[in-house]
C-alpha positions as CSV (number, residue, x, y, z in Angstrom):
1,M,-68.1,86.0,-35.3
2,K,-66.6,87.1,-32.0
3,C,-69.0,84.8,-30.1
4,A,-67.9,81.8,-32.1
5,R,-64.3,82.2,-31.6
6,A,-64.7,82.1,-27.7
7,M,-66.7,78.8,-27.8
8,F,-64.1,77.2,-30.0
9,V,-61.3,78.3,-27.4
10,L,-63.5,77.0,-24.5
11,F,-64.1,73.5,-26.1
12,V,-60.4,73.1,-26.6
13,L,-59.4,73.8,-23.0
14,F,-62.3,71.6,-21.6
15,S,-61.3,68.7,-23.6
16,C,-57.5,68.9,-22.5
17,E,-58.3,68.7,-19.0
18,Q,-60.2,65.3,-19.1
19,P,-58.6,62.6,-16.3
20,L,-56.8,59.5,-17.6
21,E,-58.1,56.1,-17.2
22,P,-56.0,54.1,-14.3
23,T,-53.6,51.6,-15.3
24,S,-54.3,48.0,-13.8
25,P,-51.5,46.5,-11.6
26,T,-49.5,43.6,-13.5
27,V,-46.8,41.5,-12.6
28,D,-44.2,40.7,-15.5
29,S,-41.4,38.4,-13.5
30,V,-40.5,36.8,-10.5
31,I,-36.5,36.3,-9.9
32,I,-35.3,34.0,-7.2
33,S,-31.6,34.2,-6.1
34,P,-29.3,32.2,-6.0
35,S,-30.9,30.2,-8.9
36,E,-28.6,27.0,-8.2
37,A,-27.0,26.0,-4.6
38,E,-25.6,23.2,-3.1
39,L,-26.6,22.5,0.6
40,F,-25.6,19.9,3.4
41,V,-28.4,18.0,5.0
42,N,-30.1,19.8,7.8
43,N,-28.6,23.2,6.7
44,A,-30.4,26.6,5.8
45,L,-30.1,28.9,2.8
46,Q,-31.8,32.1,2.4
47,F,-33.6,33.0,-0.9
48,N,-34.1,36.3,-2.2
49,V,-37.0,37.1,-4.5
50,V,-37.6,40.2,-6.9
51,V,-41.0,40.5,-8.3
52,E,-41.3,43.1,-11.2
53,G,-44.2,44.6,-12.7
54,V,-46.4,47.7,-13.4
55,G,-48.7,49.4,-11.2
56,D,-49.5,49.3,-7.6
57,F,-49.1,45.5,-7.5
58,D,-48.5,43.1,-4.2
59,S,-44.9,41.8,-4.4
60,T,-45.8,39.0,-2.0
61,V,-45.0,35.5,-3.0
62,T,-45.8,32.1,-1.9
63,W,-43.2,29.6,-1.6
64,Y,-43.0,26.1,-2.7
65,V,-40.6,23.1,-2.3
66,N,-41.2,20.4,-5.1
67,G,-44.5,21.8,-5.6
68,T,-45.7,21.6,-1.8
69,A,-46.3,25.0,-0.2
70,G,-44.1,25.4,2.7
71,G,-42.4,22.2,1.7
72,N,-42.3,19.0,3.8
73,T,-39.9,16.9,5.7
74,E,-38.7,14.8,2.8
75,H,-37.5,17.6,0.5
76,G,-37.0,20.4,2.9
77,T,-39.0,23.2,4.1
78,V,-39.3,26.9,3.4
79,T,-40.6,29.9,5.3
80,P,-42.7,32.8,4.0
81,E,-39.4,35.0,4.0
82,G,-37.7,32.3,1.5
83,L,-35.5,30.8,4.3
84,Y,-35.2,27.0,3.1
85,T,-33.9,24.1,5.4
86,A,-32.7,21.0,3.7
87,P,-34.1,17.7,5.0
88,I,-32.1,15.6,7.6
89,V,-31.4,13.0,5.0
90,V,-30.7,13.4,1.3
91,P,-34.0,12.9,-0.8
92,A,-34.5,10.6,-3.7
93,G,-32.7,12.6,-7.0
94,T,-30.6,14.4,-4.5
95,Q,-32.4,17.7,-5.5
96,A,-35.1,20.2,-4.4
97,T,-36.9,22.8,-6.6
98,I,-37.8,25.9,-4.7
99,R,-40.5,28.0,-6.5
100,A,-41.8,31.4,-5.4
101,V,-45.3,32.3,-7.0
102,S,-46.8,35.7,-7.2
103,I,-50.2,36.0,-5.4
104,T,-51.1,38.7,-7.7
105,D,-50.6,36.5,-10.8
106,P,-49.9,32.7,-10.2
107,T,-48.9,32.4,-13.7
108,K,-45.7,34.4,-12.6
109,W,-43.2,32.5,-10.8
110,G,-39.5,31.9,-10.3
111,S,-37.4,28.9,-9.3
112,A,-34.1,27.6,-8.0
113,V,-32.5,24.2,-7.6
114,V,-30.9,23.0,-4.7
115,S,-28.5,19.9,-4.5
116,I,-28.5,18.3,-1.4
117,Y,-25.7,16.2,-0.2
118,A,-24.4,14.4,3.0
119,I,-20.9,13.4,4.0
120,E,-20.8,9.8,5.3
121,S,-17.0,9.3,5.9
122,V,-13.6,10.9,5.3
123,T,-10.8,8.4,5.0
124,V,-7.0,9.4,4.8
125,S,-4.5,7.3,3.0
126,P,-1.9,6.0,4.1
127,Q,-3.2,5.3,7.5
128,Y,0.3,4.7,8.9
129,V,4.0,5.9,7.8
130,T,7.5,6.4,9.1
131,V,9.1,9.6,8.1
132,E,12.7,10.7,8.3
133,V,13.1,14.2,9.6
134,S,13.0,16.8,6.7
135,Q,11.3,14.4,4.4
136,A,8.0,14.5,2.7
137,V,5.0,12.2,2.3
138,Q,1.8,12.8,0.3
139,F,-1.5,11.9,2.0
140,T,-4.9,12.0,0.3
141,A,-8.3,12.3,1.6
142,S,-11.1,10.4,0.1
143,V,-14.9,12.1,1.0
144,V,-17.7,9.5,0.7
145,G,-21.5,10.2,0.9
146,I,-24.7,11.0,-1.1
147,G,-25.2,13.5,-3.4
148,N,-23.0,16.2,-5.4
149,L,-20.2,16.0,-2.7
150,D,-17.7,18.6,-1.7
151,Q,-14.5,16.8,-1.7
152,D,-12.4,19.6,0.1
153,V,-11.1,19.0,3.4
154,F,-9.2,20.9,6.2
155,W,-5.8,19.4,6.9
156,Y,-4.3,19.2,10.5
157,I,-1.4,18.2,12.5
158,N,-2.1,17.2,16.2
159,G,-5.2,19.4,15.7
160,V,-3.5,22.4,14.6
161,E,-4.8,23.3,11.0
162,G,-1.8,23.4,8.7
163,G,0.5,22.2,11.5
164,A,3.4,23.9,13.3
165,G,7.0,23.8,12.9
166,M,7.7,21.4,16.0
167,Y,5.6,18.7,14.5
168,G,5.8,19.5,10.9
169,T,3.4,21.1,8.5
170,V,0.5,20.1,6.0
171,A,-0.4,22.0,2.7
172,S,-3.8,22.3,1.6
173,D,-3.3,19.3,-1.0
174,G,-2.1,16.8,2.2
175,L,1.6,17.2,1.4
176,Y,3.2,16.6,5.0
177,R,6.6,17.7,5.6
178,A,8.5,16.5,8.8
179,P,10.2,18.8,11.0
180,D,14.0,19.1,11.0
181,I,14.6,17.3,14.3
182,V,12.9,14.6,16.1
183,P,10.2,16.0,18.7
184,A,10.0,14.8,22.1
185,E,6.9,13.0,21.2
186,A,7.9,11.6,17.9
187,R,4.5,10.1,17.0
188,V,2.1,12.9,15.0
189,S,-1.4,12.7,14.0
190,V,-2.5,13.9,10.6
191,S,-6.1,14.3,10.2
192,A,-8.2,15.8,7.3
193,R,-11.8,17.2,8.3
194,S,-14.6,17.5,5.9
195,I,-15.2,21.3,5.1
196,A,-19.2,20.6,4.4
197,D,-19.5,18.6,7.7
198,S,-16.8,19.3,10.5
199,L,-18.0,16.3,12.5
200,V,-16.6,13.9,9.8
201,S,-12.9,13.2,9.9
202,D,-10.3,10.8,9.8
203,S,-6.6,10.7,10.9
204,A,-3.5,8.8,9.9
205,I,-0.3,8.2,12.1
206,V,3.2,9.4,11.5
207,D,6.2,8.2,13.2
208,L,9.2,10.6,12.8
209,Y,12.8,9.0,13.2
210,V,16.3,10.0,12.4
211,I,18.8,6.8,12.1
212,D,22.6,7.2,12.7
213,S,23.5,3.5,11.8
214,V,22.0,0.0,11.6
215,F,23.6,-3.5,12.6
216,I,22.9,-6.8,11.9
217,T,23.3,-9.5,14.7
218,P,24.2,-12.1,15.3
219,Q,27.5,-12.2,13.1
220,P,28.4,-16.1,13.2
221,D,31.7,-17.3,11.5
222,S,30.0,-20.3,10.3
223,L,26.7,-22.4,10.3
224,Y,25.8,-26.0,9.7
225,V,24.1,-27.1,6.6
226,H,20.0,-27.1,7.3
227,Q,20.6,-24.9,10.5
228,E,18.1,-22.1,11.2
229,Q,19.3,-18.7,12.5
230,R,17.3,-15.9,13.7
231,F,18.6,-12.6,12.5
232,S,17.6,-9.1,13.7
233,M,18.6,-5.5,12.8
234,L,19.7,-3.1,15.5
235,I,18.8,0.5,14.6
236,Y,20.6,3.2,16.4
237,G,19.1,7.0,16.1
238,E,16.0,8.7,17.3
239,G,12.3,8.5,17.3
240,N,10.2,5.7,16.0
241,P,12.2,4.3,13.0
242,P,10.3,2.0,10.7
243,A,10.0,-1.7,11.7
244,F,9.9,-3.1,8.2
245,V,13.1,-4.5,6.8
246,N,14.3,-6.7,3.7
247,Y,16.6,-9.6,3.7
248,S,18.5,-10.8,0.8
249,V,21.0,-13.8,0.8
250,N,24.1,-13.3,-1.9
251,G,22.0,-10.3,-3.3
252,I,19.1,-12.4,-3.8
253,D,15.8,-11.5,-1.9
254,G,14.6,-14.2,0.2
255,G,17.5,-16.3,-0.8
256,S,18.2,-19.2,-2.9
257,E,18.6,-23.3,-2.8
258,R,22.5,-22.8,-3.2
259,Y,22.9,-20.3,-0.4
260,G,20.0,-20.8,1.6
261,Y,16.7,-19.0,2.3
262,I,15.5,-16.3,4.6
263,D,11.7,-15.8,5.6
264,V,11.3,-12.7,7.4
265,D,14.2,-13.0,9.9
266,I,14.7,-16.8,9.8
267,Y,17.7,-18.1,7.8
268,T,17.8,-21.6,6.8
269,A,21.2,-22.8,5.6
270,P,21.3,-24.7,2.2
271,P,21.2,-28.8,2.3
272,T,24.9,-28.7,1.0
273,V,28.0,-27.0,1.6
274,P,28.5,-24.5,-1.4
275,Y,31.6,-24.6,-3.2
276,G,33.0,-22.5,-5.9
277,E,31.9,-23.1,-9.3
278,Y,35.3,-22.5,-10.9
279,Y,37.4,-23.6,-7.9
280,P,35.3,-26.4,-6.4
281,W,37.9,-26.9,-3.6
282,D,37.0,-23.5,-2.2
283,T,34.0,-23.0,0.1
284,E,31.8,-19.8,-0.8
285,T,30.8,-17.4,1.7
286,V,27.2,-16.7,2.3
287,T,26.2,-13.1,3.1
288,V,22.9,-12.1,4.5
289,R,22.1,-8.3,4.0
290,V,19.1,-6.6,5.8
291,A,18.0,-3.0,4.8
292,L,15.0,-0.7,5.6
293,V,12.2,-1.0,3.4
294,A,11.4,2.8,3.8
295,D,15.1,3.6,3.1
296,S,17.5,1.0,1.4
297,S,20.6,3.2,2.2
298,K,20.3,2.0,5.9
299,H,21.6,-1.5,5.6
300,N,24.2,-3.9,7.2
301,A,25.4,-7.4,6.5
302,T,27.1,-10.4,7.5
303,S,29.1,-13.0,6.1
304,F,30.0,-16.7,6.9
305,F,30.8,-20.0,5.8
306,I,28.5,-23.0,5.6
307,T,29.9,-26.3,7.0
308,S,28.9,-29.9,7.3
309,G,31.0,-30.6,10.5
310,I,32.7,-33.5,8.8
311,T,36.3,-33.5,9.2
312,Y,36.8,-36.6,6.9
313,L,35.7,-40.0,5.7
314,T,37.4,-43.5,6.0
315,I,36.3,-46.3,3.9
316,D,36.8,-50.2,4.5
317,P,38.2,-52.1,2.6
318,V,40.6,-49.8,1.2
319,Y,42.3,-52.5,-1.4
320,P,39.9,-55.3,-1.8
321,T,40.5,-58.1,-4.4
322,V,37.6,-59.1,-6.2
323,I,36.7,-61.7,-9.1
324,P,34.3,-61.2,-11.8
325,G,30.6,-61.4,-10.5
326,D,32.0,-61.3,-6.8
327,T,30.3,-58.9,-4.1
328,I,32.1,-56.8,-1.5
329,Q,30.4,-55.0,1.5
330,F,32.0,-51.7,2.0
331,T,31.6,-49.6,4.8
332,F,32.4,-46.2,5.9
333,A,33.1,-43.9,9.0
334,I,32.5,-40.0,9.2
335,H,34.9,-38.2,11.7
336,G,34.3,-34.8,13.2
337,N,30.9,-33.5,14.4
338,P,28.6,-34.2,11.4
339,V,24.9,-32.9,11.3
340,D,23.9,-35.2,8.4
341,S,25.5,-38.5,8.0
342,T,24.0,-39.3,4.6
343,V,26.5,-40.4,1.8
344,K,26.5,-41.3,-1.8
345,W,28.4,-44.1,-3.4
346,F,30.2,-44.1,-6.9
347,V,32.0,-46.3,-9.0
348,Y,34.4,-44.9,-11.6
349,D,37.5,-45.8,-13.6
350,G,41.0,-44.8,-12.9
351,M,41.5,-43.2,-16.5
352,G,39.0,-40.2,-15.8
353,G,36.3,-41.9,-17.6
354,G,33.6,-40.4,-15.4
355,F,31.9,-41.0,-11.9
356,Y,28.9,-43.2,-11.8
357,E,26.6,-42.8,-8.8
358,G,25.3,-46.6,-8.1
359,G,27.8,-47.8,-10.6
360,N,27.0,-49.3,-14.1
361,S,27.2,-52.6,-15.9
362,E,30.9,-51.9,-17.2
363,Y,32.5,-51.4,-13.8
364,G,30.0,-52.7,-11.3
365,T,27.3,-51.6,-9.2
366,I,26.9,-50.7,-5.7
367,S,23.9,-50.1,-3.4
368,E,23.0,-47.3,-1.1
369,T,24.3,-49.7,1.6
370,G,27.6,-50.0,0.2
371,L,27.3,-53.6,-1.3
372,Y,29.4,-53.6,-4.5
373,I,28.7,-56.3,-7.1
374,A,31.6,-56.9,-9.6
375,P,30.8,-56.9,-13.2
376,S,30.7,-60.1,-15.2
377,E,33.5,-59.3,-17.4
378,I,36.8,-57.8,-16.2
379,P,37.3,-54.1,-17.6
380,Q,40.5,-53.8,-19.7
381,G,43.2,-51.1,-19.3
382,T,41.9,-49.4,-16.3
383,D,41.6,-49.6,-12.4
384,V,38.2,-49.5,-10.9
385,F,37.4,-47.3,-7.8
386,V,34.7,-47.2,-5.2
387,L,33.9,-43.7,-4.0
388,V,32.0,-42.9,-0.6
389,R,31.1,-39.3,-0.4
390,S,28.9,-37.1,2.0
391,A,25.7,-36.0,0.5
392,V,26.0,-32.6,2.1
393,D,29.7,-31.8,1.5
394,I,31.1,-33.1,-1.7
395,Q,34.7,-32.6,-0.9
396,K,34.5,-35.1,2.3
397,G,34.9,-38.5,0.9
398,A,37.2,-42.0,0.7
399,N,38.1,-44.1,-2.0
400,A,38.8,-47.9,-2.3
401,D,40.9,-49.2,-5.2
402,I,39.7,-52.5,-6.4
403,V,42.6,-54.7,-7.2
404,N,43.2,-58.1,-9.1
405,F,40.2,-57.9,-11.1
């Protein structure tokens, strides 16, 4: 009995000391970081890889770009250490897939996607602007290129990021604020540079100014009908004030037929002297006003009369005698310094029945040359008058009283 117990103990001890079977190396996963990235052409990005598994496995991986080990010039290259370099031009599809494959277990791999882009141009808008001191203007920058573009830019004033007080400042959103005084160099450069590609930029010009007063010249007392007159605006102040101005005539941009037209800075007087609508014997004044387009509060005006240069007209004969159906040749003379000697002929009755240009069958007709033809029947109860009047100045005319009808 004692011998049997000893053998049993020895058997148990022998069984517990047997060595375990060795575990085979196993790769569970391959993880690449970053998993997504954006990269400018010809730039490099370092990828990191973590290989997880069990046992004494080899953590080495093989790097691929779009299925090609080590990559190629079309989609970019990758080193054995995971340093990816984008191609020099954006590939079709604008993306590249980076893959790290375990050499221990090629079925285990991790991947990342790189979006590749290229900046072609940056355009600043507006390209030119005039800004009064202490005022602000909003600039925008448009970034054009290929791929998923980074639209961000850095803003500069005369080459200084963000600007400086002497020439103004510019915020990250492109809002430029002019300085409080005009600097010695009143022209400022505002530029935007791509953050993604510092070699691509654009710039705009800002002319700084301050205006004390404006004055329109010349300031005539009168102009003739049809006369042309060039006006100009004198600006008193500092810097480079805006050159764009707006002209109006009697409150109408560009003018009108009644008061004359102005094209850019050339005013053309109306074809007739403007008289008052309610007081037709009063000549109306014409006012030409000029104002800065950028700041309409800066303006000046000049007022003048329109004249025909005519002092008065005479007609001959003044008291002609005529019988029904007879003809009379009237003549006229214009006195003064007329710029337009065109006239119009009228026939009217002395009872206020109306004026008839060229006459009519009741009171007789008159041609453009002043040839009057009496009617075939004598009009009853009224005198007949012939009026010659300036075509450009309705208040200048002369009458003839036809008697002994």
